[in-house]
KEVOVO-889347 format. One record per residue (C-alpha): z, x, y. Coordinates in steps of 0.25 Angstrom, whole numbers, plus 2048, in hexadecimal, padded with zeros to 3 digits. Each point is the difference from the previous one (the first is absolute). Last residue first. Layout:
ZXY
...
END
This chain:
B3D691901
8017FA7F3
7FA7F47F9
7F3800809
7F78037F4
7FD80E807
80E804802
8027FC7F2
7F48087FA
80680C809
80E8007FC
7FC7FE7F1
7F780D801
80C807807
8087FC7F5
7F98047F6
7FD80F805
7F08047FF
7FD80A7F6
7F37FA7FA
8087FC7F4
80A7F8807
80E802804
80F7FF7FE
80680D800
80D8057FB
80A80D802
80B8067F8
8037F47F7
80B8037F5
7FC7F17FB
8097F3800
8037FD80F
7F0805804
7FA7F77F5
8077F4806
7FB80280D
7F18027FA
8037F37F7
8047F880C
7F4804808
7F57FC7F5
8077F37FE
8017FD80F
7F1804802
7FC7F67F5
8087F6805
7F980180E
7F38007F8
8057F37FC
8057FB80E
7F2805808
7F87FA7F6
7FF7F1803
7F07FF801
7F980F7FE
7F680480A
80E804809
80380B7F6
80E8057FF
80180F7FA
8098017F3
7F67FD7F5
7F5806808
80780E7FD
7F88007F4
8088057F4
810803800
7FF80E7FA
80E8057FF
80180E800
80C80A7FC
801810801
7F780180C
7F780D801
80580D806
8028077F2
7F27FC7FD
7F880480C
7FE7F3808
7F17FB802
8047F67F5
7FA8017F2
80D7FF7F8
80280E7FC
80C8017F8
80880C802
80C7F9808
8007F57F6
7FA7F3804
8067F27FF
7F77F3801
8007F1802
7F47F9801
7FF7F1804
7F77F47FC
8037F3805
8077F57F8
7FE7F3808
8067F680B
7F47F8802
7F97FC80E
7F37F97FE
7F0805800
80780D7FB
80B805809
80B8077F9
80F7FE804
80680D7F9
8078007F1
80080E7FA
7F88067F5
7FF80D7F8
7F980D7FF
80B80B7FC
7FC80E802
80A80C7FC
7FB80E805
80180F7F7
7FF80D806
80E803803
8037FD7F0
8057F47F9
7FB7F77F7
8077FA7F3
80B7F980A
7F57F8806
7FE7F57F5
80F7FB801
7FD7FE80E
7F67F77FD
8087F87F6
80C7FE809
7F77FC80C
7FC7F37F8
7F37FC808
7FE7F1801
7F68037FA
7FC8077F3
7FD810802
7F48067FB
7FF8107FD
7F980B806
80780D7FC
7FC80F803
7F57FA809
7F3807802
80080A80B
7FB7FD80D
80C7FB806
80780D7FF
80880A7F7
8057F57F4
7FF7F1803
80A7F57F9
7FA7F3802
8077F27FE
7F77F4801
8047F1804
7FA7F57F8
7FA7F5809
8097F6804
8097F47FE
80B7FF80B
80D808800
7F980A80A
80780E800
80980080D
802810800
80F805800
8028037F1
7F2808802
80480780B
80D8047F9
7F88057F4
7F880880A
80C806806
8048047F1
7F28067FE
80280780D
80D8077FC
7FF80F806
7F77F880C
80B7F7803
80A80B802
7F7809807
7FC7F380A
7F57F67FB
7F37FE808
7FB7F17FF
7F37FC803
7FE7F0801
7F07FB7FF
7F67F7807
7F28017FB
7F67FD80B
7FA7F3804
7F57FF80C
END
């Protein structure tokens, strides 16, 4: 059963005060795909996720972070959120293995914005990266020659998490699935079942 995988980041007091700057740092450290890809979409939202976007604009890839950041400056407020739907490269199996652009969603939430989670607006994460389905990061014995390539995907994911720890004002972070399962526990469980780890 697949589940959505995302990284939630809560910023410390200094980071929250300059959340747009922290989002910019996250964008600058994110390894956007440099391959041919569909357009990215920048959305700026107000109040909550059910409201129509204040702005929704296509961004030609590869993403130019300066162009994206230039659009953010016109929008501010505690009830504003930024979302960039874009692409990064992962090994994907579609009858054969290939390194291909894969959808990712990078978000920044104002403290009064309701992002639709069960957390109260002031308690929810400040930044989030939605990495898509967790099966891109979990080994599957049914897929030939997949273990090493899935391991490469996991290393890319963990490298990014640690790089963001070093450049952002992180109070805490959590890598989990949409159902609330801790991804490290899920990965350990799958590796144990496949006999790769005891």
